[in-house]
C-alpha positions, 0 to 999 in steps of 0.5 A, a space after each residue: 454625417 452632416 454629409 449624410 444628413 444633407 443627402 437624406 434632405 435632398 433625397 427627401 424633396 425629390 432632388 436626387 437626379 434618377 440613375 437612368 440610360 437613354 434607352 430608358 428616357 422616354 418622357 410624356 409630353 405636356 403639350 395638348 393639341 387636337 389629335 386625329 389618329 388614323 388607323 385606316 387609309 383614306 384611299 387603297 393603296 398599294 404597298 410596294 415595298 414588302 418582304 413575306 415568305 411567297 410559300 406560307 401556310 394558308 393560316 398565315 395567307 389568310 391572317 395577311 390578307 384580312 390584316 391588309 383588309 383592315 387597313 385598306 391596303 388593296 395589293 402588296 408587292 413581295 420583293 422576296 419573290 426569289 427565282 426559278 422554282 422558288 419563285 414559281 412556288 411562292 406564285 402558286 401559294 400567293 396569287 393562286 387564291 388571291 391573284 389580284 392581291 398580290 405581286 411578286 418581284 423576282 431576284 437575282 442569282 449571282 452564282 457563276 458571276 465570274 464566267 463568261 456571259 453571266 449577264 446575258 444568262 441572269 437577263 435570259 432567267 429573268 426574263 422566264 421568270 417574268 413569263 412565269 408571272 413576276 411583275 418586276 425585279 428586286 435588287 437587294 442592298 449586298 449589291 454593290 455593298 458586301 457582294 463580291 466576285 471570285 477575286 474577292 472584288 466588290 461587284 460596283 453598282 454600275 458593273 458592266 456585267 449586269 448591263 444585259 439585265 437592265 436592258 432586259 427589264 427595259 425590253 420587258 417594261 418592268 420596273 427595278 426596285 433597287 436598294 443601294 447602300 444604308 442611311 448616310 449617318 451609318 457610314 459616318 463616326 458613331 460619336 456625339 454628333 451622329 444623328 443614328 447614335 442610339 441605333 448604332 449603339 443598339 445594333 452594332 453591326 449597322 455601322 459601316 466603317 470605311 475599312 470594310 465597306 465603300 463610303 455612302 457617296 461612292 455607293 450613291 455615285 455608282 448608283 446615279 451612274 447607273 440610272 444614267 446610263 440606262 434611261 429606258 429603264 425604270 428604277 425605284 429607288 428604295 427608301 427615297 435613295 437614303 436622301 429623305 433628309 435632303 429633299 432638295 437634293 434628291 429632287 435635283 437628282 429626279 430632275 436629271 434622271 426621267 427614269 428615276 422613281 422613289 419610294 418612303 419605305 422606312 424613311 418616314 420619320 425623315 418626312 414627319 420632321 418637315 412637313 411644309 417642306 415635304 408637303 411642297 416637295 411631294 406636290 412638285 414630284 407627285 408623279 414619281 413617288 410610290 408608297 412603302 413601308 418595307 418591315 410587315 408590322 400592321 401596327 406600324 401603318 397608321 403612323 404612316 397614314 396620320 403622316 401623310 394624311 392629317 395636319 396634327 402636330 407633334 406625335 410619337 414615330 414607331 421606333 425610337 432608334 430611328 427617331 427621337 423626335 416627334 412627328 408632324 403631319 403633311 396632310 398631302 392635298 388628295 391628288 396628291 395622296 391617290 398618286 402617292 397611294 395607288 396610281 403611280 404604281 398602276 401605271 408603272 407596275 405591268 398586269 396590276 389589278 384596278 379593281 377595287 380602286 376609285 378612279 
């Protein structure tokens, strides 16, 4: 009876701990600092990392352009262009009415990969896609990680069978935007030390255990050997090459591989927690980094603008499972911001319209 009375007393004073999971925990900060939300980018920008259905109906296409206009996106690069007839249909649809607003990258067809001469045929098919109107090549993350040949062997990122493709890209002067691997933490044990613990708990299929996948280090080494072996080919290493949490190492890699560019799609959380070092890094590599977002969610772009443009402190990222920490603004210099937003893309992606950009 005495224990029950004591429990009731504690409850009355609000001292009982609340039963709550980590997923539910969303504390409201008591910090009061100047806030400068940014709904629209300071300069027109090119998003080099988007995925759209090229054959979307006219009303959805109109809505897409309206959303782009609202945030000051001048050009969107649709990396899911496909190949052959699918690519041509997407080009006719997206560029028919808005030829200067959309770019489509082609994708590879891996059928017949075990047959002799596959690489030469894939390269010839790519050349046809470029003649049809594609302006680059996108390589998806299955390449190197889950793609296998007819014998069940994993296709490595630097597999020499694809050399004719990379050589064709150099010959045609088109960039290859390549996604290799996943965040390093997906390959590490899902334990209390893993920084992406919450994401792996919510989406267990993102884990990359060693009995089913190559290691992160193996994938990165293969990719870097590929870049080194084809110095005349421009590679855009997606997602900061999954090295946004180690910009110093990424910088050394870029120093070693002058044909490698990168973009910031889906890795903003890494930049927003190291504003001073990231600002210095962007300034040093200002000619090699492009703007990308990856998932299409118009409500999330303002967080990118705020991190890149302002000096705001301690504000929320848009997806808790990616970042349980707060964001800080880099306040990039205008000259750097212009290169990130549009100048670098205009320089390395052929055929982009310069209409609508300030200089």
